N, C-alpha and C positions, 0 to 999 in steps of 0.2 A: 660321551654319549653311549659308548659301547658298555662301559661299566654300569651305567644307570639302567640300560636295557636289561642287563643280566640281573642286577639287583632287584628290579621291579618285576621280574619274571615275564618280561616281554620277549626275551630271548632265552632259550635254554642252550646249554652246550650242544645238545643233539641237533638243534635247529641251526646253530651257527657252524657246526663242523661240516655241514653239507657244502658250505662255501669254502671251507678250509681243507681242500682236498690234499691227499698225500703229495701230489705234485707241487701245489702251492707251498706247503710247508717245507718240502725238501729244497725248493728253489730259493725261498726267501729267509728261512731261519738260519742264523749263524750256527756253525758246528757245535759250539758250547751249549746253546739252547736246545738243539736237536738231541744232543747227548743227554741232557737233563730229562727231556721228554721220554726218551727210550729207557733210561735208567729207572724212572718212576714207574713206567709201564711194566718193565721186567720185574721189578721188586714186588709189584702188586699181582703179577701173574696174568695181567690182561691190559689191553689198551682200549679204553673207552673214551667217549667224548668228555665225560666228567673228569677222568684222569688227565686228559690233555689240558683241561682248564685249571688243574691244580698247578701246573707249570706255566702254561700260556695265559698269564694274566692279561687283562685289557691293555695295560701299559706295554707289555712285551709284544702283544699283537700289533698295537699301533706303531711301535718302533720298527717292526720288521715286515709286516704284511701290507701289501698295497691297499690304500684306503678304499679303492673301488670294490675290492673283494669284501672288506669288512662292511662297507655300506650296503652291499646286497643283502647281507645277513640282517642288518639293522632294519632295512626297508621291508624285508619279508616279515620280520617280527612285528613291525608297526602295522602292516597290512593285516596280519592274523589277528592283532588286537583291535582292529578297526579304528586306528588313530592315524593312518597314513594320510598325508596331505595329497592334494591333487597332483597327478602326473603332468609333466611338461607335455605340450602338444606333440602328438605322434608317439608317445611312449605308453604302451600297455592299453591302448584303446582299440576297440573294434570298429 
């Protein structure tokens, strides 16, 4: 679902990275993946959301980042696109 959301432009790297904070990445990514992220960023001279997603593919994210973190990004993208389903009772309602 994460890959489809990105492919269909429901999610952008910039929107998803809001939920993938440095703390989340540092805590959950294994050292070899974190090294690849840093190496790619240093080689490019900058670390951007787009650069992160060159290394952090949907498969890598699903393997290492808690699903509830990823789901917040998917849910936010669905809401922005106007395709979110109804919220469970008590969630997000005034």
